[in-house]
N, C-alpha and C positions, 0 to 999 in steps of 0.2 A: 505493499500500501503506499509505503512512504517512498517507492520509487517510481511509483505511479503520480504521487505527487509532485515530486521532485521535476520528471517529464512532463507532466503538464503547465509548471510553471517554466518552465525552461521557454516552453512554444508559446506561452501565454506574454511571458515579457514583463514585465513593469515595474519588476524588481531589480534590486542592485543595479541602477542604472541601465537596463536592459529598455529597449522600447518596445511600447505594448504593439500587440498585436493580436488584431482582432480577427477570430473563428473564421470570418470568408476568406479571410489572406492563409491560411493553413492549407496546407497539400501536399500532396508526393509519399512517401513511406510513412512520413510522421505523421500524418493522418491518418492512414491505414490501419498503424498500428494503437492510436489513439483510441479510432473507433472499435478497433477490435479489445481491447484491454476495458474501455468503459464497459461494453455491452458484457463482458464475462463477470467483471465486478459489481456490475449492478443488478444481471440475469439470475445469475448464481443462487444469491440469495433469495431471490426471489421466487426462483424455482425450488428451493426447498419447501418455502411458506405455500405455493402453490400442491407440492407433491404432498405434505400433511393434511393441508385439507381437504384435498382431495379422496385421502383416506379416513376423513373422520368419520365419526359412527353418526352423526348428529345429518339425516336426511337432504335437509335445507343447504346446508354449507356443501355439503358432497355435492349435490346436485348442480350448485350453482356452479361450482367450479368443475365441471362435468361440460357444462355449457362455454362457460368462458376458455378452457383451454381447447376444446373441439371446436366453436368459432375461430380461434384467432390460427388456431395449425390449419383449418381449413382455406384461409387464406394467404395470396400469393405474397413474399416479404416485400415486394416491389409496393403493391397496395398497400400496406402498415407503414412501409416507409414514406412514401408519397404522403398517407393521409396525416401522418404527425407534421409531416414540416412542412407541407402547404396547405392543409385544409382547416387541420387544427385551430391554426388562428382564429380564423373567421368564427368559430364557437369560443372562444375564450377571450377575457378582456386583455387589453391591451399592457397591463402591468403582469398580468399570470402569463403571458404567451413565450417570452422567452426569447432564448437565441435559437433561431432553427436546427444549428450542430445539435443542441442537447434535447430537442424534442427529437429529432430523428434520431439520436443513440438510445432517447426511452424507448421509441417503438419497438426499434430495432433490439432492444432487453427483453422487451414483454415477448414479442416472437420468441427467440430465445429461450426465455425463462419457462414457455409453455411445453416448447419440444423436450426442455430439460426436464421437466417437473415429469413427463413420463416414463423418461430416462430410469430416475429417480425412484419413481414408483413402481416401477419393474425390479430395483435391487431390492426394495423396500419385501416387496413379495417373496423374492428366494430367501428372505430370513428364516429360518422354521419357527415356527407358533410356538415351540417348545422355550424358546428364550426367553420371549416376551413377558408369558407367564411363568417361568422360571423368575424373574425380575419381580414382577410383581409378589409372588411369592415371599418373595426376600426385603418388600415394601418400599420400592424403589416407585417414587411418583414418576407422573409420568414426561413431564422435562428431563431426569433422569435418564429415562427408559429412552427417551430419545437421542442425546446428547452422548450420551455411553456408550450406547448399544444399536441403535434404529442406524444414524446416520452415517455411523465408522463404516457398517457392513454395509450399508446403502450402496456409499460410495466405493467402495472396492469392489461388488459385485458389478455396478453398473459403470468402473472404469473406461472400458474399451469403448462403449458406445459415449460415454462423456467427451472423450479424447475425439471418437470422430464428430461428435456434434461441435466442438471447439475448431477442427479444421475446417467444416463446414462454415461456422461463421466467419473464418479469418477470408476463406475465398467469396465470402457473400459481401464483404467491405465492399468492395467493386461498383455494386447497385449504389450508392451512394453518388455517385457522378448524375444519378439521374434529375437529383436537387439539385445541384448545382457544385456540388464539390470535388475537387480533382485529387483522386488518393493517385497511391502509385500508376495505377492502370490509365485513369483519366490524365494525369499529369503527361504520361507516356505519347497518348495520342495529341494533347497540345503540343506534346514536343516535334512530331513530323507532322504535323498540321502546318507548318511554316515552308512556306516556299525553297528554303536552303539545305531543309532537314527532310523533306518529304521523300527521298529516297531510301530513307534509312527506316521507313519502316517495322521490316522486318527485323532486323536487330532491335527494336524498340521492344518489340513483342516476344522475342527469345529472353534480352534481359530479363521482362518482367515475368514472362513465365518461370525462369531461373531464379528469381527474389522469390515466389512464392512458393516452387517448390523445395528450397532451402527449409520455410518457415515451417510448412505443413510435413517435410519428413522430418524437421526436428521435433517438432511435437508429437509426430507417430511414434520416433524412436523414444522420448522421455517419456511417452505414455506405457510402453513397452517395458521400458527401466521399471516406472512404478508400480507394474502387475505383476514382475517378476520380484520385488521386494516386496511389495503387501504378502504376495502370498507365503514368500520365504517365512517370514516372520508369525504369518496364521498358523 
């Protein structure tokens, strides 16, 4: 979290003598990484809450979450991003609209959270029912069971699809170009859009492809490392 905050302050500026850079001026690989990290940091806690509410024994809460999760998952990400970035300000007062980049990240994080909630719910269902019954017999309260028993095992069981979801999220950051932000792919397109660099469009796409491959391959290998480590200590 401290690393993300430092990264954000360096991008935004306005401190330590740095010039203030507004979000509309951000772009390139730094914007791609910022959007990806923001979506994960916001979406993962929301996904945990959604998964727990989805498994609630209260029909009203459980059914409401089913509707929310299935509705959002049934929408294309492009529609969600466009709605939060462009359409939502018309329904909000000016003081609550905020910046377009942050609205887009919130919509993206909601989309991620709904998918990740189902991944975590699957991890929770793989936990033997006897463990929760044993925890109740020992007198552990609900939150103690969730924090010490349910969530650690759910994340371990759901680690491979969680890494896959993170990889998909990283690749989906290219969609932010539709609402006017030039992430690494959009910046590459803008580069060879000029007459003097128009000949280099193949090189640009190859370079951008290698950048995404490096990050997605690293995430995949790190996920495999975590999986081996978790099962070795289980």
